[in-house]
Every structure is written in C-alpha cells, then in structure tokens.
VOLUM-826959 format. One record per residue (C-alpha): residue number from 0; residue in one letter; x, y, z. Coordinates in steps of 0.2 Angstrom, whole numbers. Example, Ala and Ser with C-alpha at 12.3 -4.5 7.8 and 13.67 -1.06 7.14 Angstrom:
VOLUM-826959
seq_type_c1_c2_c3
0_a_62_-22_39 .
1_s_68_-5_36 .
end
This chain:
VOLUM-826959
seq_type_c1_c2_c3
0_m_-900_344_-794 .
1_a_-904_338_-812 .
2_d_-920_335_-823 .
3_i_-923_331_-841 .
4_n_-937_345_-843 .
5_p_-931_362_-847 .
6_d_-947_371_-842 .
7_l_-945_366_-825 .
8_i_-926_368_-823 .
9_n_-931_386_-830 .
10_c_-941_389_-817 .
11_f_-930_383_-803 .
12_h_-917_394_-808 .
13_y_-928_411_-809 .
14_l_-934_404_-792 .
15_k_-916_403_-786 .
16_e_-908_418_-795 .
17_e_-924_431_-791 .
18_k_-933_423_-777 .
19_q_-948_433_-768 .
20_q_-946_445_-785 .
21_f_-950_431_-795 .
22_i_-964_425_-785 .
23_e_-972_442_-786 .
24_f_-971_442_-804 .
25_c_-981_423_-805 .
26_r_-993_431_-791 .
27_q_-1001_442_-806 .
28_f_-1007_425_-817 .
29_f_-1018_418_-801 .
30_q_-1030_433_-802 .
31_e_-1049_430_-805 .
32_q_-1047_435_-822 .
33_y_-1036_419_-826 .
34_h_-1047_406_-817 .
35_f_-1058_403_-834 .
36_k_-1055_388_-845 .
37_e_-1053_403_-860 .
38_s_-1040_410_-851 .
39_y_-1031_396_-847 .
40_m_-1031_391_-863 .
41_n_-1025_407_-870 .
42_l_-1011_407_-858 .
43_r_-1006_386_-861 .
44_a_-1003_394_-881 .
45_e_-993_408_-874 .
46_f_-982_397_-865 .
47_n_-980_385_-879 .
48_t_-975_399_-890 .
49_t_-965_414_-881 .
50_n_-948_416_-880 .
51_d_-949_427_-865 .
52_k_-940_413_-853 .
53_r_-946_423_-837 .
54_l_-963_423_-843 .
55_k_-962_406_-847 .
56_a_-956_400_-829 .
57_a_-969_409_-822 .
58_l_-984_402_-835 .
59_f_-975_385_-828 .
60_i_-981_388_-811 .
61_y_-999_395_-816 .
62_l_-1001_379_-828 .
63_n_-996_367_-815 .
64_r_-1009_374_-803 .
65_h_-1024_377_-815 .
66_c_-1021_360_-826 .
67_f_-1031_345_-824 .
68_n_-1023_337_-809 .
69_g_-1007_346_-810 .
70_l_-1002_333_-823 .
71_m_-989_342_-834 .
72_r_-990_331_-850 .
73_y_-982_336_-867 .
74_n_-986_329_-885 .
75_q_-973_322_-898 .
76_d_-969_342_-903 .
77_g_-965_347_-887 .
78_l_-981_356_-882 .
79_f_-989_357_-864 .
80_n_-1007_349_-868 .
81_t_-1015_346_-851 .
82_s_-1032_352_-851 .
83_f_-1039_364_-840 .
84_g_-1043_357_-822 .
85_e_-1060_367_-817 .
86_y_-1054_369_-800 .
87_k_-1067_381_-788 .
88_k_-1052_387_-779 .
89_v_-1034_387_-785 .
90_y_-1019_387_-773 .
91_f_-1003_400_-774 .
92_p_-987_390_-768 .
93_e_-979_406_-761 .
94_n_-973_398_-746 .
95_e_-966_382_-756 .
96_m_-959_392_-767 .
97_l_-950_404_-757 .
98_a_-945_388_-747 .
99_f_-938_380_-763 .
100_a_-928_397_-767 .
101_n_-920_399_-750 .
102_k_-913_379_-750 .
103_a_-909_382_-767 .
104_i_-893_394_-764 .
105_r_-882_378_-761 .
106_v_-890_369_-775 .
107_q_-882_369_-794 .
108_i_-895_365_-805 .
109_m_-895_356_-823 .
110_c_-905_351_-836 .
111_s_-898_334_-839 .
112_n_-904_317_-843 .
113_y_-901_302_-829 .
114_t_-886_295_-838 .
115_d_-875_311_-839 .
116_t_-882_316_-822 .
117_m_-876_299_-814 .
118_s_-859_300_-823 .
119_r_-854_316_-815 .
120_a_-855_306_-796 .
121_v_-840_305_-786 .
122_v_-837_296_-770 .
123_g_-844_305_-756 .
124_d_-859_308_-767 .
125_v_-878_300_-765 .
126_v_-887_299_-777 .
127_y_-906_301_-776 .
128_c_-916_295_-793 .
129_d_-933_299_-794 .
130_p_-940_291_-813 .
131_p_-957_290_-821 .
132_y_-965_275_-812 .
133_v_-968_259_-817 .
134_p_-987_258_-822 .
135_l_-996_250_-808 .
136_s_-1010_244_-822 .
137_v_-1011_243_-841 .
138_t_-1021_259_-840 .
139_a_-1012_268_-827 .
140_s_-997_268_-838 .
141_f_-990_288_-840 .
142_t_-970_291_-846 .
143_k_-974_306_-857 .
144_y_-967_319_-844 .
145_h_-957_327_-857 .
146_t_-956_323_-876 .
147_t_-948_306_-873 .
148_g_-954_290_-865 .
149_f_-948_281_-850 .
150_g_-950_264_-853 .
151_q_-944_247_-847 .
152_t_-926_247_-856 .
153_d_-925_264_-848 .
154_q_-929_259_-830 .
155_e_-917_243_-833 .
156_h_-904_254_-837 .
157_l_-907_265_-822 .
158_v_-903_251_-809 .
159_f_-888_245_-819 .
160_m_-880_262_-817 .
161_a_-886_262_-799 .
162_r_-877_245_-797 .
163_e_-863_250_-804 .
164_l_-861_268_-794 .
165_a_-863_257_-778 .
166_k_-850_245_-784 .
167_k_-839_261_-782 .
168_g_-845_267_-765 .
169_i_-857_279_-770 .
170_p_-875_275_-763 .
171_v_-889_278_-775 .
172_i_-907_278_-769 .
173_l_-923_275_-781 .
174_s_-941_278_-779 .
175_n_-954_268_-789 .
176_h_-972_259_-787 .
177_d_-970_244_-778 .
178_t_-974_231_-791 .
179_d_-968_213_-795 .
180_f_-959_221_-808 .
181_v_-950_232_-797 .
182_q_-946_221_-783 .
183_h_-937_209_-796 .
184_l_-927_223_-803 .
185_y_-922_230_-788 .
186_a_-917_213_-781 .
187_g_-904_216_-770 .
188_a_-906_233_-764 .
189_s_-914_238_-746 .
190_i_-930_241_-749 .
191_i_-944_249_-739 .
192_s_-962_249_-745 .
193_f_-976_260_-740 .
194_n_-992_269_-746 .
195_v_-996_286_-751 .
196_q_-1010_297_-758 .
197_r_-1014_297_-777 .
198_n_-1023_311_-784 .
199_i_-1019_309_-803 .
200_s_-1034_296_-806 .
201_c_-1049_305_-819 .
202_q_-1061_296_-806 .
203_g_-1063_302_-787 .
204_k_-1065_285_-782 .
205_g_-1049_281_-792 .
206_r_-1039_292_-780 .
207_t_-1036_278_-766 .
208_k_-1017_274_-758 .
209_a_-1004_267_-770 .
210_p_-991_257_-764 .
211_e_-973_264_-767 .
212_l_-955_261_-763 .
213_l_-937_268_-759 .
214_a_-923_257_-764 .
215_l_-906_259_-757 .
216_f_-891_252_-770 .
217_d_-874_254_-757 .
end
C-alpha cells in the first residue's frame, strides 16, 4: 500500500503498530470540548506545526472527522487548511480503524508516488490505482490532495504505466470518474461503470450520485 500523502501514511503506521492503544489515544480528541470551531482551529494549527508524529497522526483522524465534508486539503506551503465542518454530531470511527489495523498486519505501507510504486510491481502482483479523479465539471476540479496537483498529464502517464505493466503480465485496475475524457483515455481496457453517492458538494442539493468506473488493463 502506498500513498503520496505523508500524513496519511504516518497515521496508517501508528494504526498498524499500536492498534487499540493508538485508537484510544485518538479518542481523547472526540470529547465535547473539541467539538467547537475555536478548538478545531487550535488543533488544526497544532497539526500544522507539531513535530510529534504520534500526535500528528491522531490529529489527522480528528481533522478528517471534524473538517468540512472530510475534505483533506493543503495549501502550497503544505499546511492543512480545510475549514470547520459545523457538525451536530461527530462519529468516532473506532470500528473502521480497528478493522484496518487488523488487516494491515500483512501489508507493507509506503509513502511513495504512483511512478515509484508501480515500478516495484512484478509478475504475480495485481496493481490497484485510485488517483485524484478527473473533474466532472470545471467547477468540480479538485487535484490538490497534497501539495502537488494531479492534472491531465499525470492521468495520461498513469495510463501509460498501466498499459506497460499489462504488457508484462501484471494486471492494473484504475478507478476514476466516468467521463468522455476518461473513457477515451482508458480505451481498450475492460470497463465497468456505476453510480456512487457524492458528499463533497457545498450545496446539499448538489450531493447527488456521480458516475464512476473501474478499468482493468490486462
């Protein structure tokens, strides 16, 4: 398992190594006194400045559950900058965290970009890539998952690498939005299309189902 976001990988590391102990450490930030905008802004600032990796991992969980729509967004300086979510209730994902920790026992977790990660694949592997999705519209564009964008050139290079691995007998599965651009880009792959619920829109009426697809290159 690999991802370019070091904060996500850091969080995964502590979940894998400490399991329930780390989950209990995270739980303290889900008490009522931290369920306010002022507390959120203070903890967001601490997340952006602390050198304590364990604390940063726990705050990553806190921010994900308390920020607007769970949107993990960073500015050009690498600082997390998503606004407060204004939720009436906040769910502590204990069961999900524990399920991940139990499954991660057999998983090697790396902070790596897709190019380096895919170059490690060998025959017998199956590669699944979940890139930042191609926008459904001009206003829906969101590529700043971390401090680097993921634009059209990256989408095209990812498919190039998928085709190259497939030639070597290494199947690659890609997920993305189901758009004309993606259908053209993934031409020749086995494609399954479906709809999923989208919850990122700032307008409640905009939170409708969105077309996605899975493409198999083999």
